[in-house]
C-alpha positions as CSV (number, residue, x, y, z in Angstrom):
1,M,15.9,-5.7,32.0
2,G,18.0,-8.5,30.6
3,N,20.7,-7.6,32.9
4,T,18.8,-7.5,36.0
5,I,17.4,-11.0,35.4
6,L,21.0,-12.5,35.2
7,I,22.2,-10.7,38.5
8,R,19.1,-11.6,40.4
9,S,19.6,-15.4,39.2
10,A,23.3,-15.3,40.2
11,Q,22.5,-14.0,43.6
12,V,19.6,-16.7,44.2
13,A,22.4,-19.4,43.1
14,G,24.9,-17.8,45.3
15,I,22.7,-18.0,48.5
16,G,21.4,-21.4,47.6
17,W,25.3,-22.6,47.6
18,M,26.1,-20.8,50.6
19,V,23.2,-22.2,52.6
20,A,24.3,-25.6,51.4
21,I,28.0,-24.9,52.5
22,T,26.5,-23.8,55.9
23,L,24.5,-26.9,56.3
24,F,27.4,-29.1,55.2
25,M,30.0,-27.5,57.8
26,L,27.6,-27.6,60.7
27,Y,26.6,-31.5,60.0
28,P,28.8,-33.3,63.0
29,A,30.3,-35.9,60.8
30,P,30.4,-35.1,57.1
31,S,30.3,-38.4,55.5
32,T,31.3,-39.3,51.8
33,N,27.6,-39.3,50.9
34,A,26.9,-35.8,52.2
35,V,30.1,-34.6,50.1
36,Y,28.8,-36.2,47.0
37,S,25.4,-34.5,47.8
38,L,27.1,-31.1,48.1
39,L,29.0,-31.7,45.1
40,L,25.9,-32.9,43.4
41,F,23.9,-29.7,44.3
42,T,26.6,-27.6,43.3
43,I,26.6,-29.1,39.9
44,V,22.8,-28.9,39.5
45,L,22.7,-25.4,40.9
46,A,25.5,-24.2,38.3
47,T,23.8,-26.2,35.4
48,L,20.3,-24.1,36.2
49,W,22.3,-20.8,36.2
50,V,23.7,-21.4,33.0
51,V,20.3,-22.5,31.5
52,V,18.8,-19.1,32.7
53,V,21.7,-17.3,31.1
54,L,21.3,-19.1,28.0
55,T,17.5,-18.6,28.0
56,Q,17.8,-14.9,28.5
57,K,20.2,-14.7,25.7
58,A,17.8,-16.2,23.3
59,R,15.2,-14.0,24.7
60,E,17.0,-11.0,23.8
61,Q,17.7,-12.1,20.1
62,I,14.0,-12.4,19.9
63,I,13.1,-9.0,21.4
64,C,15.8,-7.1,20.1
65,P,15.8,-7.9,16.3
66,G,17.5,-4.6,15.5
67,L,20.6,-6.9,15.1
68,H,18.6,-8.6,12.4
69,G,18.5,-6.5,9.3
70,Q,16.0,-8.6,7.5
71,R,13.1,-7.8,10.0
72,L,14.1,-4.0,9.7
73,L,13.9,-4.1,5.9
74,H,10.7,-5.9,6.1
75,F,9.1,-3.1,8.2
76,V,10.4,-0.5,5.7
77,E,9.0,-2.4,2.6
78,E,5.8,-2.7,4.2
79,C,5.8,1.0,4.9
80,Q,6.2,1.8,1.4
81,Q,3.0,0.0,0.5
82,L,0.8,2.0,2.9
83,A,-1.1,5.2,1.7
84,T,-1.9,7.4,5.0
85,V,-0.1,8.2,7.8
86,I,-2.3,6.5,10.5
87,E,-1.5,3.4,8.6
88,I,1.9,3.7,9.0
89,V,1.6,4.6,12.8
90,E,-0.3,1.2,13.3
91,L,2.2,-0.8,11.5
92,L,4.7,0.4,13.8
93,R,2.1,-0.2,16.9
94,D,1.8,-3.8,15.5
95,E,5.4,-4.4,15.4
96,M,6.0,-3.2,18.9
97,K,3.0,-5.3,20.1
98,D,4.9,-8.3,18.5
99,I,8.1,-7.8,19.5
100,L,7.3,-6.7,23.3
101,A,4.6,-9.3,23.6
102,E,2.3,-6.3,24.7
103,Q,-1.1,-6.1,23.3
104,D,-1.9,-2.9,25.4
105,I,-0.1,-0.4,23.0
106,C,-2.2,2.7,21.9
107,I,-1.9,5.6,19.7
108,A,-2.2,9.1,20.8
109,I,-2.6,12.0,18.4
110,Y,-1.6,15.7,19.1
111,N,-3.4,18.1,16.9
112,K,-0.8,21.1,16.7
113,Q,-3.4,23.6,15.2
114,Q,-6.0,22.8,17.9
115,Q,-3.3,22.1,20.6
116,H,-5.6,19.0,21.5
117,F,-4.9,15.5,22.3
118,Q,-6.8,12.4,21.1
119,H,-6.5,9.5,23.9
120,P,-3.5,11.1,25.5
121,P,-0.9,9.0,27.5
122,P,-1.8,9.1,31.3
123,S,0.7,10.3,34.0
124,F,2.4,12.7,31.6
125,E,2.1,16.3,31.3
126,R,1.0,17.9,27.9
127,S,4.1,20.2,28.0
128,L,6.4,17.1,28.4
129,L,5.0,15.1,25.6
130,V,4.9,18.0,22.9
131,S,8.5,18.4,23.8
132,L,9.6,15.1,22.9
133,Q,11.7,14.4,19.9
134,R,11.4,11.7,17.3
135,G,12.2,8.4,18.8
136,E,12.4,9.7,22.4
137,W,11.1,7.6,25.3
138,R,9.3,8.7,28.8
139,Y,8.8,6.6,31.4
140,A,6.4,6.7,34.7
141,E,5.5,4.2,37.2
142,D,2.5,2.9,35.5
143,C,3.2,4.1,32.0
144,W,5.8,4.5,29.1
145,T,5.5,6.3,25.9
146,M,7.4,7.0,22.7
147,S,7.2,9.7,20.5
148,V,6.7,8.5,16.7
149,G,6.9,11.6,14.5
150,E,5.1,14.7,13.0
151,G,2.8,14.6,10.2
152,L,1.1,18.0,8.6
153,Q,-0.8,18.8,11.5
154,E,-0.4,15.9,14.0
155,H,2.1,14.6,16.2
156,Y,1.8,10.8,16.9
157,Y,2.9,8.8,19.8
158,L,2.8,5.3,21.1
159,Y,2.2,4.3,24.5
160,C,1.1,1.6,27.2
161,A,-0.3,2.1,30.5
162,R,-1.2,-0.2,33.3
163,A,-0.3,-1.2,36.9
164,D,2.0,-4.2,36.2
165,I,4.0,-2.6,33.0
166,K,7.1,-3.9,32.2
167,R,9.7,-1.4,30.8
168,P,11.4,-2.3,27.5
169,D,15.3,-2.9,27.9
170,A,17.8,-0.7,26.0
171,A,18.3,-2.6,22.8
172,A,14.3,-2.6,22.4
173,E,14.5,1.2,22.8
174,Q,17.3,1.7,20.3
175,Y,15.2,-0.6,17.8
176,F,11.9,1.2,17.9
177,S,13.5,4.7,18.0
178,L,15.4,3.4,14.7
179,L,11.9,2.6,13.3
180,A,10.5,5.8,14.4
181,Y,13.6,7.7,12.8
182,H,12.5,5.8,9.5
183,V,8.5,6.9,10.0
184,Q,9.7,10.3,10.4
185,L,11.9,10.4,7.2
186,L,8.8,8.9,5.3
187,L,6.5,11.4,6.7
188,H,8.7,14.4,6.1
189,N,9.3,13.1,2.5
190,R,5.4,13.2,1.9
191,L,5.2,16.5,3.2
192,L,7.6,17.8,0.9
193,V,6.0,16.3,-2.0
194,H,2.3,17.6,-0.7
195,S,4.0,21.2,-0.5
196,H,5.6,20.9,-4.4
197,V,2.2,19.6,-5.6
198,D,0.2,22.5,-3.6
199,E,3.1,25.1,-5.3
200,W,2.3,23.6,-8.7
201,I,-1.3,23.7,-8.3
202,H,-1.2,27.4,-7.1
203,T,1.1,28.1,-10.0
204,H,-1.0,26.5,-12.6
205,A,-4.4,27.5,-11.0
206,T,-5.4,29.5,-14.1
207,S,-4.6,27.0,-16.6
208,I,-6.5,23.7,-17.5
209,H,-3.8,22.1,-19.2
210,S,-0.9,20.6,-17.6
211,P,2.8,20.7,-19.1
212,P,3.8,17.4,-20.6
213,P,6.2,16.1,-17.8
214,V,3.5,17.1,-15.1
215,A,0.7,15.2,-17.2
216,Q,2.7,12.3,-17.6
217,M,3.7,11.9,-13.8
218,L,-0.3,12.5,-13.0
219,F,-1.3,9.5,-15.4
220,S,1.7,7.4,-13.9
221,I,0.2,8.0,-10.4
222,S,-3.4,7.3,-12.0
223,E,-2.5,4.0,-13.2
224,A,-0.7,2.7,-10.1
225,E,-4.1,3.8,-8.4
226,R,-6.2,1.7,-11.1
227,K,-4.0,-1.1,-10.3
228,K,-4.2,-1.0,-6.8
229,L,-8.0,-0.4,-6.9
230,S,-8.2,-3.4,-9.3
231,H,-6.1,-5.6,-6.8
232,D,-8.2,-4.6,-4.0
233,I,-11.4,-5.4,-5.7
234,H,-10.3,-8.7,-7.0
235,D,-8.6,-9.9,-3.7
236,Y,-11.3,-9.0,-1.5
237,L,-14.8,-7.9,-2.5
238,I,-14.7,-10.3,-5.4
239,Q,-13.5,-13.4,-3.2
240,E,-16.2,-12.4,-0.5
241,L,-18.9,-12.4,-3.0
242,I,-17.8,-15.6,-4.3
243,H,-17.9,-17.2,-0.9
244,M,-21.5,-15.7,-0.4
245,N,-22.4,-17.1,-3.7
246,R,-21.2,-20.7,-2.8
247,V,-23.6,-20.5,0.3
248,I,-26.4,-19.2,-1.7
249,E,-26.1,-21.8,-4.3
250,H,-26.3,-24.5,-1.6
251,H,-29.7,-23.4,-0.8
252,R,-30.9,-22.0,-4.0
253,H,-33.4,-25.1,-4.6
254,E,-35.2,-24.0,-1.6
255,N,-37.3,-21.5,-3.0
256,Q,-37.3,-19.2,-6.1
257,D,-36.0,-16.0,-4.2
258,M,-32.8,-17.5,-3.3
259,Q,-32.4,-18.9,-7.3
260,Q,-33.0,-15.4,-8.3
261,L,-30.2,-14.1,-5.7
262,H,-27.9,-16.4,-6.7
263,E,-28.4,-15.2,-10.6
264,Q,-27.9,-11.7,-9.5
265,M,-25.0,-12.5,-7.3
266,Q,-23.3,-14.1,-10.6
267,R,-24.1,-11.2,-12.5
268,N,-22.5,-8.8,-10.1
269,I,-19.4,-11.1,-9.8
270,G,-19.1,-10.7,-13.6
271,Y,-19.7,-7.0,-13.7
272,L,-17.0,-6.4,-11.2
273,R,-14.4,-8.6,-13.1
274,D,-15.0,-6.7,-16.2
275,R,-14.3,-3.4,-14.2
276,C,-11.2,-4.9,-12.9
277,F,-10.3,-5.9,-16.3
278,D,-10.9,-2.2,-17.6
279,L,-9.2,-0.6,-14.5
280,S,-5.8,-2.6,-14.8
281,P,-5.8,-5.0,-17.7
282,P,-3.2,-7.9,-16.4
283,F,-1.9,-8.2,-19.9
284,L,-1.0,-4.5,-20.4
285,Q,2.6,-4.9,-19.5
286,Q,3.2,-8.2,-20.6
287,L,2.0,-8.3,-24.3
288,S,2.9,-6.1,-27.0
289,L,0.7,-3.0,-27.9
290,Q,-0.6,-4.7,-31.0
291,E,-1.8,-7.6,-29.0
292,S,-3.2,-5.6,-26.3
293,L,-5.3,-3.8,-28.7
294,R,-6.7,-7.2,-30.3
295,L,-7.8,-8.1,-26.7
296,L,-9.5,-4.6,-26.1
297,V,-11.4,-5.2,-29.4
298,D,-12.5,-8.6,-28.8
299,Q,-13.9,-7.4,-25.6
300,Y,-15.6,-4.6,-27.2
301,R,-17.2,-7.0,-29.4
302,S,-18.5,-9.3,-27.0
303,R,-20.2,-6.5,-24.8
304,N,-21.7,-4.5,-27.9
305,R,-23.7,-5.0,-31.1
306,C,-21.2,-3.4,-33.3
307,E,-18.9,-4.4,-36.0
308,I,-15.3,-3.3,-35.2
309,E,-12.1,-3.7,-37.4
310,L,-8.7,-3.4,-35.9
311,I,-5.7,-2.4,-38.7
312,C,-2.1,-2.6,-37.1
313,R,0.6,-1.8,-39.4
314,V,3.8,-1.5,-36.9
315,Q,7.3,-2.8,-37.7
316,R,9.4,-1.8,-34.5
317,E,6.9,-2.4,-31.8
318,E,9.8,-4.0,-29.7
319,K,11.1,-0.6,-29.0
320,F,7.8,1.0,-27.9
321,S,8.1,2.5,-24.2
322,E,5.9,1.2,-21.7
323,V,4.2,4.7,-21.2
324,F,3.6,4.9,-24.7
325,N,2.0,1.3,-24.9
326,I,-0.3,2.5,-21.6
327,N,-1.3,5.7,-23.0
328,V,-2.4,4.5,-26.6
329,Y,-4.3,1.8,-24.9
330,R,-6.1,4.0,-22.8
331,I,-6.7,6.4,-25.6
332,A,-8.4,3.7,-27.9
333,Q,-10.2,2.3,-24.4
334,E,-11.6,5.6,-24.0
335,L,-12.7,6.3,-27.8
336,L,-14.6,2.7,-27.4
337,N,-16.1,3.4,-24.4
338,N,-17.6,6.9,-25.7
339,A,-18.8,5.0,-29.0
340,A,-20.7,2.4,-26.6
341,K,-22.2,5.1,-24.6
342,H,-23.0,7.9,-27.4
343,A,-22.2,6.9,-30.8
344,Q,-24.9,4.4,-31.9
345,A,-22.5,3.3,-34.4
346,E,-22.9,-0.2,-36.5
347,Y,-19.2,-0.3,-37.8
348,I,-15.8,1.2,-36.2
349,V,-12.3,1.1,-37.8
350,L,-9.4,1.6,-35.2
351,S,-5.8,1.8,-37.0
352,L,-2.4,2.0,-35.4
353,V,0.1,2.9,-38.4
354,Q,3.8,3.3,-37.9
355,K,5.5,5.9,-40.1
356,E,9.2,6.9,-40.5
357,D,8.8,9.8,-38.3
358,G,6.1,9.0,-36.0
359,M,3.0,6.8,-35.1
360,L,-0.4,7.4,-36.1
361,L,-3.8,6.4,-34.2
362,V,-6.9,6.9,-36.1
363,Y,-10.6,6.2,-35.2
364,E,-13.6,6.3,-37.3
365,D,-17.3,5.2,-36.9
366,N,-20.6,5.6,-38.8
367,G,-22.4,6.9,-35.7
368,I,-24.6,9.9,-35.0
369,G,-21.7,12.1,-34.7
370,I,-21.0,15.0,-32.4
371,D,-23.1,18.0,-31.7
372,W,-20.4,20.7,-30.9
373,D,-22.6,23.4,-29.7
374,R,-23.9,21.0,-27.0
375,V,-20.2,19.5,-26.2
376,N,-18.9,23.3,-26.0
377,Q,-21.5,23.9,-23.4
378,Q,-20.4,21.1,-21.2
379,Q,-17.6,22.6,-18.7
380,N,-16.4,19.0,-18.1
381,H,-16.3,16.7,-20.8
382,F,-14.0,14.3,-18.9
383,G,-13.5,11.5,-21.9
384,L,-12.4,13.7,-24.4
385,T,-10.6,15.9,-22.2
386,G,-8.6,13.1,-20.9
387,I,-7.8,11.7,-24.3
388,K,-6.4,15.4,-25.2
389,E,-4.5,15.4,-22.0
390,R,-2.8,12.1,-22.9
391,I,-1.7,13.2,-26.5
392,K,-0.4,16.4,-25.1
393,S,1.8,14.6,-22.5
394,M,3.6,12.5,-25.4
395,N,3.9,15.8,-27.4
396,G,1.5,14.5,-30.1
397,T,-1.3,16.3,-32.0
398,H,-4.7,15.3,-32.8
399,V,-7.7,16.3,-35.3
400,I,-11.1,15.7,-34.6
401,A,-13.8,16.0,-37.7
402,S,-17.5,15.2,-37.0
403,T,-21.1,16.5,-37.8
404,I,-24.4,15.5,-36.5
405,N,-25.2,11.9,-38.2
406,E,-22.2,11.8,-40.3
407,G,-20.0,9.9,-37.9
408,L,-16.7,10.6,-36.1
409,L,-12.9,10.7,-37.1
410,F,-10.4,11.2,-34.8
411,K,-6.8,11.2,-35.7
412,C,-3.8,11.4,-33.4
413,E,-0.2,11.4,-34.3
414,F,3.0,10.8,-32.0
415,P,6.5,11.9,-32.8
416,R,9.1,9.1,-32.7
417,D,10.8,10.2,-29.5
418,S,7.5,9.6,-27.8
419,Y,7.4,5.7,-28.2
420,T,11.2,4.8,-28.3
421,S,12.8,3.5,-25.1
C-alpha cells in the first residue's frame, strides 16, 4: 500500500512537470520571468513530492510497530493478565483497530465439534476459512480475514467487511501474524495445563486428599484468585458505591428515605472493605508473620465480643518462607472465623511457638466445643477440611481435642524445612 502511494505521487509529479515543460516550449518567446516561473514550479513540485514521501514513511512507522519491540512486549504483558480465550482475542482485535485505524473489525468463532460458525466472515467459503493456518490472511473484494488460532473447541478469526475496505500492507500483516502466533502459543499452553489437570483429577478421583505438592499449587492458585478478586472489588465496585453514596449524600436532607439509604450504603461499603481485607490482606506479603497475626487478632477483637490473647515466641522469623507465612495466617484466620460462627467462646488463646526442630501453632477456646457425631455426618465441612489440607501441604501434623461444652484445642506442628526459605 505504501509503495503504491509513492509510485502514484511520483507519476502525478512527473506528469505535472511534463505539462509545464510543454507549455514552456510552446510559448512563442520564453522570457526570463517564464524561466524563473518554470524553475520555481519545479522546485515546488519536488518539495511537495518529498513531503509526500516523508509523510508516507512516518505513517509506515505508525502502522507497522513490529519494528518497535516495546509495543509487542506491552501486548504480551497484557495477554498474561487475561483469564479467558475470548478476552485475549478481543485484545488482539483492539490492537488491530488501533493500528489500522479501522473500527469495523469483528470476531468470528468456528465451533469444531458442532461445525458451526458464529458471525462468519462474508465472501469466503467455510471450507477455505477452516483450512487457514494461524496468522494466515485471505482477501476478497469487500472483505479480509485473518486466522487467530484454536482453543479447546473453537477456532477464532478476525475480519473486516465493507465496500470501501482498505487492505493492510505487508508490514502490518507480518506484525499481526506475529501477534497471532503468540496468541496461539498462549492458547496451546493453556490447553496443556487443562489436559494435565484433567489427567490428575481422573487419576485421583477416588481420593479426597491431594499430594502435598499439588495441594500447595492449588493453594497458590487460590491466593492469586483471592488477590485478583479483592482488587476487582476494591478498584471497581467499591469506587462505584462511593461515587453513588456521594450523590445520595448531597440529597440526604431532602427526606428520611434518602438519609436511611445513605447510612445503608455506608454500611455496605464498610462490609465490602472488610471482605477485601479478608480476601487479600495488603500487609500479608509485606509484614512478618507475627505482625500479620497481631493485625488479624486486632481485627477479630473489633468485630466480636470475645477476649483473645496472642502468644508469639519466635526467634528466626526472618527466614520464614512466604508460602509458610500465608498458610499459617490462613489457618489462624479460619480458626477464628469458625469461632465467630460456632464456638460462642468468651476467651481464645492463639500461640505460635518456634522449637528447635519445627514450629507449633496452637488454638484454644472455652466455647461450646464440637459435636463430633454431627460433624462426621456432614459430607462437606469445608472450614476444617481446608485447614487440614493446608497443614498436610506443608508436611505438618495436627491434633484436635474437643467435647461438647468443653471448648476446643487445635494443635498443629510443622517441620523445620516447611518454613525455611
